[in-house]
C-alpha positions as a printed Julia matrix, in Angstrom:
237×3 Matrix{Float64}:
 -18.09  -19.79   37.86
 -16.86  -17.49   40.45
 -13.34  -18.03   39.24
 -14.15  -17.53   35.76
 -15.5   -14.19   36.38
 -12.69  -13.28   38.7
 -10.59  -14.24   35.5
 -12.45  -12.07   33.23
 -12.29   -9.0    35.47
  -8.64   -9.52   36.15
  -8.27   -9.61   32.37
 -10.13   -6.43   31.67
  -8.45   -4.71   34.48
  -4.92   -5.46   33.33
  -6.03   -4.32   29.75
  -7.17   -1.27   30.73
  -4.12   -0.76   33.11
  -1.75   -1.32   29.98
  -3.99    0.83   27.39
  -3.58    3.67   30.15
   0.09    3.42   30.33
   0.5     3.43   26.71
  -1.78    6.37   26.24
  -0.11    8.39   29.13
   3.37    7.93   27.98
   3.31    9.21   24.29
   4.64   12.8    24.55
   7.84   14.24   23.52
   9.22   14.62   26.91
   8.92   11.03   27.94
  10.42   10.08   24.66
  13.24   12.09   24.7
  14.14   11.05   28.37
  13.92    7.53   27.13
  16.44    7.99   24.12
  18.62   10.06   26.36
  19.03    7.02   28.49
  19.28    4.83   25.58
  21.42    6.58   23.11
  24.94    5.3    23.97
  23.73    1.55   23.88
  20.97    2.02   21.15
  23.21    0.58   18.6
  23.88   -2.61   20.5
  20.21   -3.46   20.07
  20.73   -4.63   16.32
  23.15   -7.03   17.58
  20.57   -8.97   19.51
  19.82  -12.59   17.83
  16.06  -14.08   17.42
  15.42  -17.28   15.99
  19.1   -17.72   14.74
  19.5   -14.45   13.05
  19.59  -10.68   13.51
  16.04   -9.35   12.68
  16.53   -5.52   12.88
  19.7    -5.92   10.6
  17.62   -8.06    8.19
  14.97   -5.24    8.43
  17.2    -2.34    7.64
  18.79   -4.25    4.83
  15.19   -5.21    3.11
  14.28   -1.57    3.61
  17.29   -0.44    1.76
  16.91   -3.07   -0.97
  13.34   -2.57   -1.6
  13.7     1.31   -2.12
  16.26    0.67   -5.0
  19.13    2.97   -4.11
  21.6     3.71   -6.54
  24.86    6.09   -6.65
  24.23    9.59   -6.27
  20.84    9.41   -4.73
  19.92   11.76   -1.9
  18.28   10.08    1.1
  16.23   11.76    3.89
  16.22    9.34    6.94
  13.63   10.35    9.39
  13.78    9.13   12.96
  17.5     8.29   12.1
  18.72    7.81   15.64
  22.17    6.76   16.06
  22.6     6.26   12.18
  22.08    2.78   12.28
  21.0     2.7     8.62
  23.66    4.73    7.4
  26.07    2.2     6.38
  23.57    0.14    4.36
  22.59    3.3     2.61
  26.29    4.45    1.94
  26.81    0.93    0.39
  24.18    1.72   -2.58
  24.77    5.67   -2.79
  28.42    6.03   -2.77
  30.32    9.44   -2.12
  28.28   11.23   -4.75
  24.99   10.7    -2.99
  23.91   12.23    0.33
  22.28   11.48    3.54
  20.21   13.89    5.41
  19.4    12.44    8.91
  16.51   13.89   11.1
  16.0    12.84   14.46
  14.22   14.61   17.73
  16.9    13.39   20.06
  20.05   15.39   20.49
  21.8    12.54   22.51
  21.05   10.04   19.53
  22.34   12.45   17.12
  25.33   12.84   18.91
  26.01    9.29   18.4
  24.91    9.36   14.75
  27.72   11.98   14.52
  30.4     9.61   16.3
  29.59    7.02   13.33
  29.91    9.89   10.66
  33.22   10.84   12.08
  34.51    7.29   12.51
  33.75    6.5     8.89
  34.94    9.8     7.43
  31.59   10.47    5.46
  31.56   13.87    3.94
  28.2    13.43    2.42
  25.97   13.31    5.75
  23.83   16.12    7.55
  22.17   15.5    10.72
  19.2    17.7    11.93
  17.53   17.86   15.17
  13.68   18.38   14.51
  10.31   16.76   15.22
   9.42   14.66   12.2
   5.59   15.52   12.64
   6.37   19.17   11.69
   9.76   19.05    9.67
   9.63   21.13    6.49
  13.13   21.25    4.81
  11.98   23.11    1.67
  13.86   20.3    -0.44
  12.97   17.01   -1.76
  15.02   13.39   -1.91
  15.16   10.77   -4.28
  14.28    8.55   -1.32
  12.63    9.06    2.01
  12.82    6.17    4.9
  11.9     5.68    8.44
  13.01    2.82   10.33
  11.58    1.92   13.95
  10.19    5.36   13.74
   6.63    5.17   13.26
   6.06    3.09   16.27
   7.25    5.73   18.49
   6.52    9.14   16.95
   3.38   10.61   19.02
   1.91   12.34   15.84
   2.92    9.34   13.4
   0.04   10.25   10.98
   1.49   13.7    10.52
   5.13   12.4    10.24
   3.9    10.06    7.3
   2.5    13.04    5.81
   5.79   15.1     6.18
   7.57   12.16    4.74
   5.71   11.83    1.51
   5.94   15.51    0.9
   9.69   15.29    1.02
  10.05   12.78   -1.72
  10.32   14.09   -5.03
   7.91   12.87   -7.69
   8.7     9.69   -9.07
  11.05    8.87   -5.95
  10.67    6.31   -3.46
   8.96    6.25    0.22
   9.99    3.5     2.38
   8.91    2.26    6.12
  10.01   -0.65    8.44
   9.19   -1.06   11.55
   7.6    -3.3    14.57
   3.72   -4.45   14.5
   1.46   -6.83   15.9
   1.6   -10.12   13.72
  -1.48  -10.74   11.4
  -0.86  -14.27   11.27
  -3.63  -16.24   12.67
  -1.41  -18.64   14.55
   0.2   -15.66   16.52
  -2.7   -13.75   17.45
  -2.54  -15.0    21.12
   0.88  -13.8    21.25
  -0.19  -10.18   20.45
  -1.25   -9.68   24.2
   2.47   -9.83   24.99
   3.05   -6.93   22.51
   0.83   -4.81   24.74
   2.88   -5.52   27.74
   6.16   -4.73   25.8
   4.6    -1.54   24.49
   3.92   -0.67   27.95
   7.42   -0.99   29.18
   9.02    0.51   26.07
   7.84    3.82   24.29
   6.28    1.96   21.41
   2.76    1.16   19.97
   2.72   -1.77   17.87
  -1.14   -1.36   17.02
  -0.49    1.43   14.64
  -0.73    0.71   11.0
   1.15    3.56    9.11
   1.35    1.29    5.87
  -2.16    1.95    5.45
  -1.46    5.66    5.64
   1.07    5.15    2.86
  -0.77    2.79    0.6
  -3.16    5.04   -1.04
  -0.46    7.87   -1.73
   2.08    5.75   -3.85
   2.25    3.71   -6.73
   3.94    0.27   -6.8
   3.15   -0.53   -3.11
   4.6    -3.56   -1.56
   4.82   -4.93    1.99
   6.7    -7.74    3.26
   6.57   -9.42    6.71
   9.66  -10.45    8.95
   9.97  -12.09   11.97
   6.83  -13.87   11.87
   4.91  -10.79   11.3
   5.96   -8.64   14.1
   8.37   -6.87   11.6
   7.27   -5.51    8.15
   8.98   -3.48    5.3
   6.5    -1.26    3.29
   7.48    0.82    0.25
   6.01    2.64   -2.69
   6.88    5.0    -5.59
   5.51    8.71   -5.59
   3.44    9.43   -8.58
   5.42   11.77  -11.13
């Protein structure tokens, strides 16, 4: 009995410590420092293989597929990072379209600019700005955010800014990490808390619930046993 209660107390203490770490690290300065350190190697993260495939690449491809891009579309990529989405977007919009990439981290944007230069893309603009406060004064055919809502401190405001930048009848899409809702994976979610405390992420967030009431034709698909998702919808005309 004593061992049982010691185990319970230890678990509660560890849970409190993890939640404290998560709450303390969500500010722009710490996030900026993290991505300054990660910028030069961040793109290689997409090359990691899990369960025999590349989940981050598959997530990006599924996102681009589900927002139904077409030649000539103008796309706003919020939290674009090093531009990992750009090749998949370009395959759809071609030289007549345009990508505007926004990110808070200057070093990440510098890596994105290297990719733009390497491909010779002339239809890409990069803007350094906070996704939670950005106001470009223009709207886009498609607005996406991949692996951003799990990081951005004020992700609720970022979701609202993203929606405001979609033209009426345009598409909004987000793709990210999350806790799995599958019953057989629930015990593993504790490990996600540990991962969150180690990285600058919060997988307990549910930004798709903010999107759903704003859009039409809402869809959400799970990937990687429910630990990734793609959610999309159409802004009412």
